[in-house]
C-alpha positions as CSV (number, residue, x, y, z in Angstrom):
1,M,4.7,8.0,31.4
2,D,4.7,4.2,31.7
3,T,3.4,2.7,28.4
4,D,1.1,0.4,30.4
5,A,-0.8,3.6,31.5
6,L,-1.4,4.7,27.9
7,D,-5.0,4.5,26.6
8,I,-5.1,2.2,23.5
9,R,-8.1,3.1,21.3
10,P,-9.2,2.0,17.8
11,T,-8.4,4.5,15.1
12,G,-11.3,6.9,14.4
13,V,-12.3,9.1,11.5
14,A,-13.9,12.0,13.3
15,P,-12.5,15.4,12.2
16,A,-10.5,15.9,15.4
17,A,-9.0,12.4,15.1
18,L,-8.0,13.0,11.5
19,D,-6.4,16.3,12.5
20,A,-4.4,14.6,15.2
21,Y,-3.1,11.9,12.8
22,S,-2.1,14.6,10.3
23,A,-0.2,16.5,12.9
24,L,1.6,13.5,14.3
25,L,2.6,12.1,10.8
26,S,3.7,15.6,9.7
27,G,5.7,16.1,12.8
28,V,7.5,12.8,12.6
29,F,8.1,12.6,8.8
30,G,7.9,16.3,7.8
31,P,5.0,18.2,6.3
32,G,3.8,17.3,2.8
33,P,0.6,16.8,0.8
34,K,0.5,13.1,1.7
35,F,-0.1,13.9,5.4
36,A,-2.3,17.0,4.9
37,P,-5.8,16.7,6.3
38,P,-7.5,16.3,2.9
39,A,-5.3,13.4,2.0
40,I,-5.7,11.8,5.4
41,A,-9.5,12.1,5.1
42,W,-9.5,10.6,1.6
43,R,-7.4,7.6,2.7
44,Y,-8.8,7.0,6.1
45,R,-12.5,7.8,5.7
46,D,-13.6,7.8,2.1
47,N,-12.3,4.4,0.8
48,P,-15.2,2.4,-0.8
49,A,-13.6,-0.8,0.6
50,G,-14.1,0.6,4.2
51,Q,-12.6,3.0,6.7
52,V,-9.2,2.3,8.1
53,V,-8.6,-0.3,10.8
54,G,-6.0,0.7,13.3
55,A,-5.0,1.5,16.9
56,D,-3.8,4.6,18.7
57,A,-2.0,5.2,22.0
58,W,-3.0,8.3,23.9
59,A,-1.3,9.9,26.9
60,D,-4.1,12.1,28.1
61,S,-4.6,14.5,25.2
62,V,-1.3,13.6,23.5
63,L,-1.3,11.2,20.6
64,A,1.7,9.0,21.6
65,A,1.6,6.5,18.7
66,H,-0.6,5.7,15.7
67,Y,-0.8,2.7,13.3
68,V,-3.4,2.1,10.5
69,T,-4.2,-0.4,7.8
70,C,-6.3,0.4,4.8
71,P,-9.0,-1.9,3.5
72,M,-8.4,-3.3,0.0
73,R,-10.0,-5.9,-2.2
74,A,-8.1,-8.7,-3.9
75,V,-8.7,-11.9,-5.8
76,V,-6.8,-14.7,-4.0
77,E,-6.7,-18.2,-5.5
78,G,-9.6,-17.3,-7.6
79,R,-11.8,-15.9,-4.8
80,P,-12.6,-12.3,-3.8
81,L,-11.2,-11.6,-0.3
82,K,-11.1,-8.6,2.0
83,G,-7.6,-7.5,3.0
84,L,-5.8,-4.7,4.8
85,L,-2.8,-2.8,3.5
86,S,-0.3,-2.0,6.3
87,L,0.1,1.8,5.9
88,N,0.9,4.7,8.2
89,T,2.7,4.3,11.5
90,A,4.3,7.0,13.7
91,T,5.4,7.5,17.3
92,H,5.7,10.8,19.1
93,P,9.4,11.5,19.9
94,D,8.7,11.4,23.6
95,F,7.4,7.8,23.4
96,Q,9.8,6.2,20.9
97,G,11.7,3.1,21.7
98,R,9.0,1.6,24.0
99,G,7.6,-1.1,21.7
100,L,4.4,0.8,20.9
101,F,4.4,-0.1,17.2
102,T,4.3,-3.8,17.9
103,R,1.6,-3.3,20.6
104,L,-0.6,-1.3,18.2
105,A,0.0,-3.6,15.3
106,R,-1.2,-6.6,17.2
107,A,-4.3,-4.8,18.4
108,T,-5.0,-3.7,14.8
109,Y,-4.7,-7.3,13.4
110,E,-7.0,-8.5,16.1
111,Q,-9.6,-5.9,15.1
112,G,-9.2,-6.7,11.5
113,A,-9.8,-10.4,12.1
114,D,-12.9,-9.6,14.2
115,Q,-14.2,-7.4,11.4
116,G,-13.9,-10.2,8.9
117,Y,-10.8,-9.2,7.0
118,D,-8.8,-12.1,5.6
119,F,-5.2,-10.9,5.4
120,V,-2.7,-8.1,5.9
121,I,-0.3,-7.2,3.2
122,G,2.3,-4.5,3.1
123,V,5.5,-3.1,1.5
124,A,8.3,-2.6,4.0
125,N,11.7,-1.1,3.5
126,A,14.9,-2.7,4.7
127,Q,14.7,-1.1,8.1
128,S,11.2,-2.1,9.0
129,T,11.1,-5.6,7.4
130,P,12.8,-7.5,10.3
131,G,10.2,-6.2,12.8
132,F,7.3,-7.4,10.7
133,L,8.9,-10.8,10.1
134,G,10.3,-11.4,13.6
135,R,7.7,-9.8,16.0
136,L,4.5,-9.9,13.9
137,G,4.7,-13.2,12.0
138,F,4.7,-11.9,8.4
139,Q,6.0,-13.8,5.4
140,H,8.7,-12.2,3.3
141,V,7.0,-12.8,-0.1
142,G,9.8,-11.2,-2.1
143,R,11.6,-8.1,-3.1
144,L,9.7,-5.8,-5.5
145,E,11.1,-5.4,-9.0
146,A,12.0,-1.8,-10.0
147,G,13.0,-1.0,-13.6
148,L,12.3,0.8,-16.8
149,L,10.0,-0.8,-19.4
150,A,11.3,-0.6,-23.0
151,A,7.6,-1.0,-24.0
152,A,4.5,-1.0,-21.9
153,P,2.4,-4.2,-22.1
154,R,-0.7,-4.0,-24.2
155,R,-2.3,-7.2,-22.9
156,F,-1.7,-9.7,-20.0
157,A,-0.3,-13.1,-20.7
158,D,-2.4,-16.1,-19.5
159,A,-0.3,-16.7,-16.4
160,P,-1.5,-18.4,-13.2
161,L,-2.2,-15.9,-10.5
162,Q,-2.5,-16.6,-6.8
163,F,-2.9,-12.9,-5.7
164,C,-3.9,-9.6,-7.4
165,G,-5.7,-6.5,-6.5
166,D,-9.4,-6.3,-7.4
167,W,-9.9,-2.9,-9.1
168,D,-13.4,-2.0,-10.2
169,V,-14.7,1.4,-11.3
170,A,-15.5,2.6,-7.8
171,M,-12.2,1.6,-6.3
172,L,-10.2,3.0,-9.2
173,G,-12.2,6.2,-9.1
174,W,-11.4,6.6,-5.4
175,R,-7.7,5.7,-5.9
176,L,-7.2,8.3,-8.6
177,A,-9.0,11.0,-6.6
178,N,-6.0,11.1,-4.2
179,P,-5.7,14.8,-3.4
180,A,-1.9,14.4,-2.7
181,A,-1.1,13.1,-6.2
182,R,-1.9,13.6,-9.9
183,Y,-2.4,10.7,-12.3
184,R,-2.8,10.2,-16.0
185,T,-4.5,7.2,-17.6
186,A,-4.1,5.8,-21.1
187,R,-5.7,2.9,-23.0
188,L,-3.0,0.5,-24.2
189,G,-4.5,-2.4,-26.2
190,D,-6.5,-4.5,-23.8
191,L,-5.2,-2.6,-20.7
192,T,-5.6,0.7,-18.9
193,A,-2.3,2.2,-17.8
194,V,-2.2,4.5,-14.8
195,Y,0.8,6.9,-14.6
196,A,2.2,8.8,-11.6
197,D,5.2,11.1,-11.3
198,T,8.2,9.8,-9.4
199,H,11.1,11.4,-7.6
200,L,13.2,10.8,-10.8
201,S,13.0,13.7,-13.3
202,G,11.3,12.5,-16.5
203,V,10.3,9.1,-15.1
204,R,6.7,8.1,-14.4
205,C,5.6,5.0,-12.6
206,A,3.0,2.9,-14.3
207,A,0.5,0.3,-13.2
208,F,-1.7,-1.8,-15.5
209,V,-5.3,-3.0,-15.1
210,D,-7.8,-4.7,-17.3
211,G,-9.0,-2.0,-19.8
212,E,-12.7,-2.6,-19.2
213,A,-12.3,-1.6,-15.6
214,L,-11.6,2.1,-16.3
215,G,-12.2,2.8,-19.9
216,A,-9.3,5.3,-20.4
217,T,-8.9,6.7,-23.9
218,G,-5.9,9.0,-23.6
219,A,-2.3,8.5,-24.9
220,A,0.6,7.4,-22.8
221,P,2.7,10.4,-21.6
222,L,6.2,10.9,-23.0
223,G,9.3,10.0,-20.9
224,F,10.5,6.8,-19.3
225,T,8.1,4.3,-17.8
226,L,9.0,2.7,-14.4
227,F,7.4,-0.4,-13.1
228,L,7.6,-1.0,-9.4
229,G,6.0,-4.3,-8.2
230,L,5.5,-7.8,-9.2
231,D,3.5,-9.2,-12.1
232,P,3.8,-12.6,-13.9
233,R,1.5,-11.5,-16.6
234,F,4.2,-9.6,-18.5
235,S,7.9,-10.1,-18.7
236,L,10.2,-8.5,-16.1
237,D,13.3,-10.3,-17.6
238,G,15.4,-9.7,-20.6
239,P,16.2,-6.6,-22.6
240,R,12.6,-5.2,-22.4
241,F,13.0,-4.5,-18.6
242,L,16.0,-2.5,-17.4
243,R,16.4,-3.0,-13.6
244,L,17.3,0.1,-11.6
245,P,20.5,-0.1,-9.7
246,D,20.1,0.1,-5.9
247,R,21.7,3.5,-5.9
248,F,18.7,5.0,-7.7
249,R,16.2,3.4,-5.2
250,P,15.6,5.1,-1.9
251,S,15.4,1.6,-0.3
252,P,14.8,-1.9,-1.5
253,L,11.1,-2.7,-0.9
254,N,9.9,-6.0,0.3
255,L,6.4,-7.5,-0.1
256,I,5.2,-8.9,3.3
257,Y,2.0,-10.9,4.0
258,R,0.1,-12.3,7.0
259,P,-3.2,-14.3,6.9
260,L,-5.8,-13.4,9.4
261,N,-8.1,-16.4,9.1
262,E,-8.5,-19.8,7.4
263,A,-9.9,-18.3,4.2
264,A,-6.6,-16.8,3.2
265,P,-3.6,-18.9,2.1
266,R,-0.8,-19.5,4.6
267,S,1.7,-17.9,2.2
268,L,2.0,-16.2,-1.2
269,D,4.1,-17.3,-4.1
270,P,6.0,-14.3,-5.5
271,K,5.9,-15.9,-9.0
272,A,2.1,-15.9,-8.9
273,T,1.6,-12.5,-7.3
274,A,0.6,-9.3,-9.1
275,I,1.1,-6.0,-7.2
276,S,1.8,-2.5,-8.3
277,F,1.9,1.1,-6.9
278,L,-1.9,1.2,-7.1
279,D,-2.0,-1.5,-4.4
280,F,0.6,-0.2,-2.0
281,D,0.5,3.6,-2.3
282,P,3.9,5.1,-2.8
283,Y,2.5,7.8,-5.1
């Protein structure tokens, strides 16, 4: 079928639509808890920041391609802004190589701007980064750091921040209710640490938020602590942070950013940006 004849529709959250997204994502990437219907409903429908914004291409009753962004809240240059996290994309094997991702992405960002969202942010691997930069106008903010922390931070340094996620009790409660993952929380000084298992045995990924936001009281789990992201509020240099060699990383991950209106800055400074797995969903 000619792609011009495809029916392009906004992403929906009705049960039949969620089942179709689960089936396509599982068929393209392989079955797993992340693409099971409960996890899709949690991510697409139940987010306190809003339901997903996206676009689908349909060939009669066949879902040919799908792309969604997930609403998020952030503090940007001292102001609360509404953003979108670039998330799931998949194309049915019979329709690959026809430019559908770019077409759906542009439709999605137009919807997002119309709905009052201020920016799109995402974490792209080495294969997908050039498409976001060249065809969709994203900024390459920087490569995410990945390494082992000799000691987890217990407080944030007073560092200037241009961008960070805005995690209140409701948003954190929803994030930690992900049915496809299991988390532990611990209070570390002034901070709350959130831990998730990784693909490396005995290594847990950690993210850190202001302690008052969650009020965790448990102890940190045993094992190595991995930090994946950017954060100028604690040191990612020197002997307290052991960077992972590329051979232990599935792919280098790049932070990408695109403003949707004049409220958002034209670009982000990687040295003033705080982002962790809580914000971009690898676990």
